[in-house]
C-alpha positions in Angstrom: -6.5 -31.5 9.4 -5.5 -28.2 11.8 -6.1 -25.0 10.8 -3.2 -22.5 11.8 -4.4 -18.7 11.8 -1.8 -15.7 11.8 -3.7 -12.6 13.3 -2.4 -8.9 14.0 -4.4 -6.7 16.7 -2.4 -4.1 18.5 -4.9 -3.7 21.6 -7.3 -6.7 22.6 -10.5 -5.7 20.8 -12.9 -7.9 18.7 -10.9 -10.3 16.9 -9.5 -11.6 20.3 -12.9 -11.8 22.0 -14.3 -13.8 18.9 -11.4 -16.5 19.5 -12.4 -16.6 23.5 -15.9 -17.4 22.0 -14.4 -19.9 20.1 -12.4 -21.7 22.3 -14.2 -20.9 25.9 -15.9 -24.2 26.1 -12.3 -26.1 25.3 -10.4 -23.8 27.6 -12.5 -23.6 31.1 -13.5 -27.1 31.2 -9.5 -28.1 30.7 -9.0 -25.6 33.1 -12.0 -27.3 35.6 -10.8 -30.9 34.7 -9.8 -31.9 38.1 -12.8 -30.0 39.9 -13.3 -26.7 40.5 -12.2 -26.9 44.2 -9.1 -27.6 43.1 -8.7 -24.0 41.2 -7.4 -20.8 42.8 -10.3 -18.7 43.5 -10.1 -15.3 41.7 -9.0 -13.3 44.5 -5.7 -15.8 44.8 -5.3 -15.1 40.9 -5.3 -11.3 41.5 -3.0 -11.5 44.7 -0.6 -14.2 42.7 -0.5 -11.7 39.5 0.0 -8.7 41.7 2.7 -10.3 43.5 4.9 -11.6 40.6 3.5 -10.4 37.8 1.9 -6.4 38.5 2.5 -5.2 35.2 0.2 -7.5 33.6 -2.8 -6.5 36.1 -4.0 -4.2 33.5 -4.1 -6.5 30.6 -5.3 -9.4 32.3 -8.4 -7.1 33.4 -9.1 -6.6 29.8 -8.6 -9.4 28.5 -10.8 -10.7 31.7 -14.0 -8.1 30.4 -13.2 -9.3 26.5 -13.9 -13.1 27.4 -16.9 -11.9 29.4 -16.4 -10.8 32.5 -17.3 -14.1 34.3 -15.2 -15.0 37.3 -14.2 -18.6 35.6 -12.4 -16.9 32.9 -10.7 -14.4 34.7 -9.2 -17.0 36.6 -8.5 -19.4 34.0 -6.4 -16.8 32.6 -4.5 -15.8 35.1 -3.0 -19.1 34.0 -2.4 -19.5 37.6 -1.9 -23.0 39.4 -3.2 -24.5 36.7 -3.9 -28.2 35.8 -1.0 -30.5 34.4 0.1 -30.6 31.3 3.1 -32.1 29.4 4.9 -31.9 25.7 8.2 -32.7 24.0 9.6 -30.2 22.2 13.1 -29.7 21.3 15.3 -26.0 20.4 18.5 -25.2 19.6 20.5 -21.5 18.9 22.3 -21.9 15.9 25.9 -21.8 16.2 26.7 -19.2 13.5 27.2 -15.2 13.8 23.8 -14.6 13.4 21.1 -14.8 16.1 19.0 -17.6 15.3 16.7 -19.5 17.3 15.0 -22.6 16.0 12.5 -25.0 18.0 10.0 -27.6 17.4 6.8 -27.8 19.3 5.8 -31.2 19.8 2.5 -31.1 22.1 -1.7 -33.0 21.0 -2.6 -31.7 18.0 -6.3 -31.3 19.1 -4.6 -28.9 22.3 -3.4 -26.2 20.3 -4.5 -22.9 19.8 -2.9 -23.1 16.4 -2.6 -19.0 16.4 0.6 -17.1 15.9 -0.1 -13.7 17.5 0.6 -10.1 16.8 -0.2 -7.5 19.5 1.2 -4.3 20.6 0.2 -5.0 24.3 1.7 -2.4 27.1 3.2 -0.6 24.4 5.6 -3.4 22.9 5.1 -5.0 20.3 5.2 -9.1 20.2 4.6 -11.9 17.9 4.2 -15.5 19.0 2.6 -18.7 18.7 -0.2 -18.3 21.4 -1.1 -20.8 24.3 -4.7 -19.6 26.0 -4.8 -16.6 24.2 -2.6 -14.8 26.9 0.3 -16.5 27.0 2.9 -17.7 24.7 4.8 -21.1 23.9 7.6 -19.3 22.2 7.7 -15.7 20.6 9.7 -12.7 20.0 9.4 -8.7 21.3 10.4 -6.1 19.3 13.6 -5.1 21.3 15.0 -8.6 19.3 14.4 -10.7 22.7 13.5 -14.1 21.2 12.0 -17.3 23.9 10.9 -20.6 23.6 10.2 -23.7 26.2 10.6 -27.5 26.0 9.1 -29.4 28.9 11.8 -30.3 31.4 10.9 -33.9 32.2 10.0 -33.3 36.1 7.0 -34.7 37.7 6.7 -32.1 40.5 4.2 -30.0 40.4 4.0 -27.0 42.9 2.4 -23.5 43.6 3.4 -21.1 40.3 2.2 -19.9 37.0 1.8 -22.3 33.6 5.1 -21.4 32.1 3.0 -19.7 28.5 2.3 -16.5 31.0 5.6 -16.7 32.0 6.9 -16.0 28.8 4.7 -13.3 28.0 5.2 -11.8 30.6 9.3 -11.7 29.6 8.6 -10.5 26.4 6.1 -8.1 27.4 8.6 -6.6 30.1 12.4 -7.3 29.3 14.6 -6.1 26.8 18.0 -7.9 27.7 18.6 -11.2 28.7 19.9 -10.6 31.9 16.5 -8.9 32.5 14.8 -11.9 31.3 17.2 -14.6 33.8 15.7 -12.2 36.5 12.3 -13.1 35.6 12.8 -16.3 35.3 14.9 -16.6 38.7 11.9 -14.7 40.4 8.8 -16.3 39.1 7.1 -19.1 40.4 6.4 -21.9 37.8 4.1 -24.9 38.2 5.9 -27.6 36.7 9.7 -27.9 35.3 10.5 -26.7 32.2 13.5 -25.2 30.1 13.2 -21.8 28.9 15.7 -20.5 25.8 16.2 -16.7 25.7 18.3 -15.3 23.1 18.5 -11.4 22.0 19.4 -9.2 19.0 23.6 -9.1 20.5 23.3 -13.0 20.2 23.8 -13.6 23.8 21.5 -16.3 25.0 20.8 -18.8 28.0 18.7 -21.9 29.1 17.2 -21.3 32.0 16.0 -24.9 34.1 12.5 -23.8 35.6 10.9 -25.7 38.5 8.4 -25.9 41.4 10.6 -27.6 43.9 14.1 -25.9 43.6 15.9 -22.6 42.7 15.6 -21.8 38.9 19.2 -22.9 37.3 20.3 -19.8 34.8 22.7 -21.9 32.1 24.6 -21.3 29.0 23.1 -24.5 27.4 22.4 -23.4 23.6 19.9 -27.0 23.4 17.3 -27.8 25.3 15.1 -30.9 24.8 13.0 -32.7 27.5 15.2 -33.1 30.9 17.1 -30.8 32.8 20.6 -32.0 34.1 20.1 -35.4 33.9 17.0 -37.2 33.7 14.7 -37.7 36.2 11.6 -39.2 35.1 13.5 -42.2 32.9 9.9 -43.5 31.3 8.9 -40.0 29.8 12.7 -39.8 28.8 12.3 -43.4 26.6 9.1 -41.9 25.1 10.1 -39.2 24.0 13.7 -39.6 23.1 15.1 -37.0 24.7 18.8 -37.9 25.1 19.0 -38.9 21.8 17.5 -35.4 20.2 19.8 -33.2 22.8 22.7 -35.6 21.3 21.6 -34.9 18.2 21.4 -31.5 18.3 24.6 -30.7 19.8 26.6 -33.1 17.4 25.4 -30.6 15.0 26.4 -27.4 17.0 30.3 -28.9 17.1 30.7 -29.1 13.4 31.7 -26.3 11.2 28.5 -23.8 11.2 26.1 -24.9 8.8 24.1 -22.4 7.1 20.6 -21.2 8.9 18.3 -22.7 6.1 20.0 -26.5 6.4 20.2 -26.1 10.4 16.7 -25.3 10.2 15.7 -27.9 8.0 17.2 -30.7 10.3 14.3 -30.1 12.7 11.9 -31.0 9.9 13.3 -34.6 9.6 13.5 -37.3 12.5 14.8 -37.8 15.2 13.8 -34.0 16.0 10.9 -34.5 14.1 8.4 -36.4 16.0 6.3 -38.6 14.5 4.3 -39.4 17.4 1.1 -37.7 16.6 -1.0 -40.8 18.5 1.1 -40.0 21.7 0.5 -36.6 21.9 3.7 -35.4 21.1 4.2 -35.3 17.5 5.7 -32.2 15.7 2.9 -29.4 15.3 5.4 -27.0 13.7 8.6 -25.6 13.5 9.8 -21.8 14.5 12.8 -20.0 13.2 13.5 -16.7 15.0 15.6 -13.9 14.0 15.6 -10.9 16.2 17.7 -8.6 14.6 15.6 -8.7 11.5 12.4 -9.1 13.7 11.1 -11.9 11.6 9.9 -15.5 12.2 9.5 -18.5 10.0 6.6 -21.0 10.8 7.6 -24.7 8.8 5.9 -27.7 8.4 7.0 -30.1 5.9 6.3 -29.0 2.4 4.7 -25.4 3.6 6.1 -22.5 5.5 4.7 -19.0 6.7 7.5 -15.8 6.7 6.2 -13.3 9.2 8.2 -10.4 10.7 7.1 -6.8 12.6 7.3 -4.9 9.2 5.4 -7.3 7.0 2.6 -9.2 8.7 -0.4 -10.9 6.8 -3.5 -12.2 8.5 -3.9 -15.5 6.7 -4.3 -19.1 7.1 -3.0 -22.2 6.3 -4.7 -25.9 6.8 -2.0 -29.0 7.7 -2.8 -32.3 7.7 -1.3 -34.6 10.4 -0.4 -38.5 9.5 -3.2 -39.8 12.0 -6.9 -40.7 11.9 -7.0 -39.1 15.8 -7.3 -35.4 13.6 -10.1 -36.9 11.9 -12.7 -34.8 14.4 -10.9 -31.6 14.9 
């Protein structure tokens, strides 16, 4: 059983601090799992943020203070050169005339914040699914820009940031798809990810981020777990990335189906993954509507509707079909 929470806190404060206290041990143990010598120093983290995402530095400082002001907490929250992590995920732009981004988040149910966070950090309202309480795996800002990520299916690791902080940065500083493209080309990412961005005018892109080659910006409306081609064959077979991509592309070539029908396809195989015991079952489906500033979070048999104009702090407990969750 995993309990998802929706939380509204405009400025970083006691709610955020309480959550960090709750997750502190899990976060810091994960961050140091390869040894402290393998993680960048505080000075290196600060320098990287100042170089690539300077607008976030005051926010990072405030969050670090709320987390206790310690060296490890600040280094963790910088998201600079974190340990490796993999996920599955599928995402697509609805082919109809309204802007709609739908995604499945496929990951280990024991390693998710399970938190939909609404904030007004740096003066811009953002709703998104939290990662590490600073980053986001998907989200939307009040200007109608929505973004989500999938793993890019490559083993290369380099010097850069964890992609959830890059998504946060996009939503905090960008109002257009063109601005988002510039950020995604400029900020280094430590692993390969596919990032899809859409705005209220239905302009969209998918960027293929990688640590060892330049970011490629495309007009792809679908992203699963490879980039231009499959480069990690065993991972591709395990996650059925090609099959999921083909399925979504086929749906996009049909006559546009109603939004709700398109969204519901993500709650069924092959898009909905049952591989919870292997760490990439579908933990939730998210449907972002940039024009109305609303998001729907769905699970089989359950859903949330949240928006900038009507956001409620609430919880929902989701049972996934695996004995692995018995201790969560």
